[in-house]
Residue, then its C-alpha position, 0 to 999 in steps of 0.5 A: m500500500n502506498t503511504a501518503t506524506i501530508r504537509s500544509a501551510c497557512a494563509k496570511v493577512i497584512l496588518c499594516g505596511e503593504h505596498a510601501v514594504v516593496y520599497g524597503r519600508p517595514a510591514i507587519a503580517l499575521p498567519l491565519p492558521g485556520l485557512r490552509a493549503t495541503a499537499t500530499a505526496t504519494a509513492r507511485e509503484p514501479g510499473d504505474d507508468a513509464r515516467a519513473d523520473d517525473v512527478d505527477v502533479i494533481a491540483p483538483d481545485i484548478n482542474a489541473r493535472y500534468w507532469m512536472r518536467l513537461q510543464p516546468g513553468r507552472p508554479i507547482a512544478r517550479i516549487i517541486q523542482l526547486t525543492l528537489t534541487r535544494i535537498g539534493m534529490s534527482p532520479e539518478h539518486a539511489d533514494w529516488r522514488p517516483f511520486t504523485l503530489s496532490l494539492t488542495s486548498d481552503i484559501p480563496v485564490g485572488a483574495n490577497l490571503g497568500s494562496g500562492a505562497a501557502t501552496s508553494v510552502a505546502a508543496a515544498r514541505a511535502t516533497a522534502a518530507f517524502f524523502g525524509q528531509a525537513l526544510s527550515p522556515e528560512d529555506l522554505s521562505a527562500l524557495a517560495f519567494e522564487v515562485e512568488r516572483m512568477h505570481h507577482g513580478t516584484p514581490s517584497g517577500i512578506d507573504n512567503t516569510v509569514v507563511a513559512f514561519e507561521q508566526p506574526v512577523w515584522f518584516v523589512r525587505g532583505q532583513p531577517p524577520e522579527i517574530l511579533a508574538a503579541a500580534g497573535a492575540l488580536a481578534l481580527v475579522i477578515g471580509d472578502t469583497g468577492e472581487s479579484t485583481p492580480t496583485r501584480v496589477p496594483v503593484g505595477d501601477v504603484r511602481a509606475a506612479w513612483q517612477r513618475d514622481p519618486v519624491a511624492y511617493d517616497a513621502l507616502f511610503d515614509q508616512i506608511a512606515r511611521l504608521v507601521i512603527q506606531a502599530r508595533d509600539a501599540l502591539l507591544a503596549n497592548d493598546l488596541p485603540a491606538l492600533g486601530d487608529t494606525m489601521n484607519a490611517n494606513h487605509a487612508l494612505l492606501q486610498t491615496l495610492t489608489v489601491s483601495n476600491a469602493g468594495l473595500d471602502a464599504l466593508c471598512a466603513a461597515a466594520r467601523g460602524a459596528g464598533a471596530l477599533g480599526a479597519k483597512m484593506s489588506g494585501g494588494g488591493r483593488g478587491g480581495n480582503m479587508i481586516a477589522l480589529a475587534r475588542d474581543d472574540g464576542h465583539a468580533a462576531s458582531v463585526a462579522d455580522a456587519l460585514r456579511a450584511a454589507g456584502a462580504t462574500r466570505v468572512y473569516r476570523s483570525r482565531 
């Protein structure tokens, strides 16, 4: 009987600092442990097929099945090959076994919840574990970042970092992440607009605007950076009202960057109307999700109801 090696990875949200983080400013991101992508590696018996040197990739959520070596440009094929190279495994190795890698996910695609990074990290974990190896969070993050470049063009690296570490992180591009344990206690409510824009589109638009007027946009990025620092201080002091204020101010600056939209603004307004301490879009924008800070779990339920009433297609809780 074939034994299955199963590994998973979580979704994420950006608490504050998106877009500016691409330009070297800090950001804070949180894992969503309850939303996960799952990868299952299963050995193929000799004689199952003639492609003993290849990996059979199955992704039923997107109705896809293909051979890794025949379609190397696909993201899942890319992360498997990167992982095999990292662990020193190939069909020529004495311990090689042909296998099938199946991927499923609870994380909606295009909602700015890190579905691509989670899929990559889950696939890398399962591939390495199938051959009896484990990758460090640092290695997983680095491998997944290479695939993030396929998804997003010029990613900051924050998605793959928070997903690989599965801890709240203070992130500055090019620096080791700092774990912010206090952020894990927040009662956050996530509302999905049901709209989807590929992250590379708003990221590319912001880059084009920055190139046209770097002085003005660097000033905006610096304002966002100051808010991120204030958010960290509020977290460390357990000052939830102050944290909420920074979230609201961050959303206003993201509106100035033109990466919010009417759907995100409406959900943020509904959350604040229900007493949320703060609310902002999260991630690339122009759709996707927003986050709201509740006082506690009981209050989070009321905020969630308000988001549904305002048209959120899906609502999640951070805990």
